[in-house]
C-alpha positions in Angstrom: 89.8 190.6 273.6 92.2 187.1 272.9 95.2 186.3 275.4 98.1 185.5 273.8 97.8 182.0 275.6 94.5 181.7 272.6 95.9 183.4 269.8 98.7 180.6 270.5 96.9 178.1 271.7 94.3 178.6 268.1 97.1 179.1 265.5 99.2 176.3 266.7 95.9 173.9 266.5 96.7 174.2 262.1 100.8 173.1 263.6 100.4 169.5 264.8 103.1 168.4 262.6 106.6 169.2 263.3 107.6 168.9 259.8 105.5 172.1 259.1 106.4 173.5 262.2 110.0 173.4 260.9 109.3 175.3 257.9 107.2 177.5 259.0 110.9 178.9 260.8 112.1 179.5 257.4 108.8 180.7 255.4 107.9 183.3 258.1 110.6 185.3 258.7 110.9 185.4 254.8 107.5 186.3 254.8 107.2 189.4 256.7 110.7 190.1 255.5 109.3 189.5 251.8 106.4 192.1 253.7 108.5 194.8 254.9 110.4 195.4 251.6 108.1 195.9 249.4 105.8 197.8 251.9 109.4 200.1 252.0 108.3 202.1 249.2 107.3 204.8 249.2 109.5 205.5 251.2 110.8 209.5 253.0 114.0 209.5 255.4 113.3 212.3 258.4 116.2 212.7 260.9 117.4 210.1 260.3 114.7 207.0 259.7 112.9 205.5 256.8 109.9 207.3 257.1 106.9 204.0 254.9 103.8 202.4 254.8 105.9 199.5 256.5 107.4 201.9 260.1 103.5 203.2 260.3 103.1 198.3 259.9 105.2 197.7 261.9 105.3 200.0 264.3 101.3 198.9 264.6 102.0 195.0 264.8 104.8 195.9 267.6 102.0 198.0 269.4 99.8 194.5 269.3 101.9 192.0 270.3 104.0 194.3 273.3 100.1 193.8 274.4 99.5 190.2 273.9 102.7 190.2 276.1 106.6 191.9 277.0 108.4 189.9 276.3 107.6 188.2 273.8 106.0 191.8 271.9 110.2 192.9 272.2 111.9 190.3 270.9 109.2 190.7 267.7 109.6 194.6 268.3 113.2 194.7 267.6 112.5 191.5 264.9 110.7 194.2 263.2 113.1 196.7 263.5 115.7 195.0 261.8 113.7 194.0 258.7 112.9 197.6 258.5 116.9 198.1 258.6 116.4 195.7 255.5 113.8 196.9 254.0 114.6 200.7 254.2 118.2 199.8 252.6 116.5 197.3 249.5 114.4 200.8 249.2 117.1 202.7 248.5 119.2 200.2 245.4 116.9 200.1 242.1 113.4 198.3 241.8 114.5 195.4 240.2 116.7 194.9 243.4 114.8 195.6 245.3 110.7 194.4 244.2 112.9 191.2 243.3 114.6 191.0 247.2 110.5 191.7 248.7 109.6 189.5 245.7 111.7 186.3 246.1 111.6 186.3 249.8 107.5 186.1 249.6 107.5 183.7 247.0 109.3 181.4 248.8 108.5 181.1 252.0 105.6 180.6 250.5 106.7 178.0 248.9 107.7 177.0 252.2 104.1 177.6 254.0 102.5 175.0 251.3 104.7 171.6 252.0 104.2 172.7 255.7 101.0 171.8 255.1 100.7 169.7 252.9 102.4 167.9 255.6 99.5 169.0 258.1 97.0 167.7 255.9 95.2 170.7 257.1 95.0 174.8 256.3 97.1 177.4 256.6 95.0 179.0 259.9 94.8 182.6 258.4 92.0 180.5 256.0 89.7 180.2 259.1 90.2 183.8 261.3 93.2 186.4 259.3 94.5 187.5 262.3 96.4 184.4 261.7 98.9 185.9 259.7 99.3 188.2 262.6 99.7 185.4 264.7 102.1 183.3 262.6 105.2 185.3 263.0 104.7 185.5 267.3 104.0 181.2 267.2 107.8 181.3 264.8 108.7 182.9 267.5 107.5 181.2 270.8 108.8 178.7 269.1 112.0 179.2 268.9 112.0 180.0 273.4 109.9 176.6 273.9 113.4 175.4 272.4 115.3 176.8 274.0 113.7 175.8 277.0 111.9 179.2 278.1 108.6 180.8 278.6 107.8 176.3 279.6 105.1 178.3 281.5 103.6 180.0 278.3 104.7 175.9 276.4 102.6 174.3 279.3 99.4 176.9 279.2 99.4 176.1 275.1 99.7 172.1 275.1 96.8 172.1 278.7 94.4 174.1 275.7 95.4 172.4 273.4 94.1 168.9 274.9 91.1 170.1 276.0 90.4 171.2 273.0 91.3 167.8 271.5 88.9 166.7 274.3 86.2 168.5 273.4 86.5 168.2 269.8 86.2 164.3 269.4 83.8 164.6 271.5 81.5 166.2 268.8 
């Protein structure tokens, strides 16, 4: 299994332009929320929980994130729980509200992604590795942590890996 450093370094290679990273701060949360909203139907209330495909996906993603890194995984699980709450709320609304919310967030989120990758001049990471779809939200969270002065050791390890990858590709 790839490590956190492996995943984030590979993803970071596709995201070097600060404008692209900035668009990901907006686009990726919108897309994650949209997917949760759209997968919140069908759903069933049971013991105070909204059981839906979104819950199953969020649980599996949370386990994946927690296995990569406990602290970032816990934050991702909390963010996914908040998304599940919003998804359950919107799933209980009329179909037009639920669908417009989910599809609208999804479309606008991907528009931000396309704009960012236009600035980057490079295709999205998931085109070469579908895991990029799961790593993208974790990348955004890690970037927020770095901006807040947290996880500096992790940032240094990713940057060192990036430097090594760049020098290897330059020699090829």
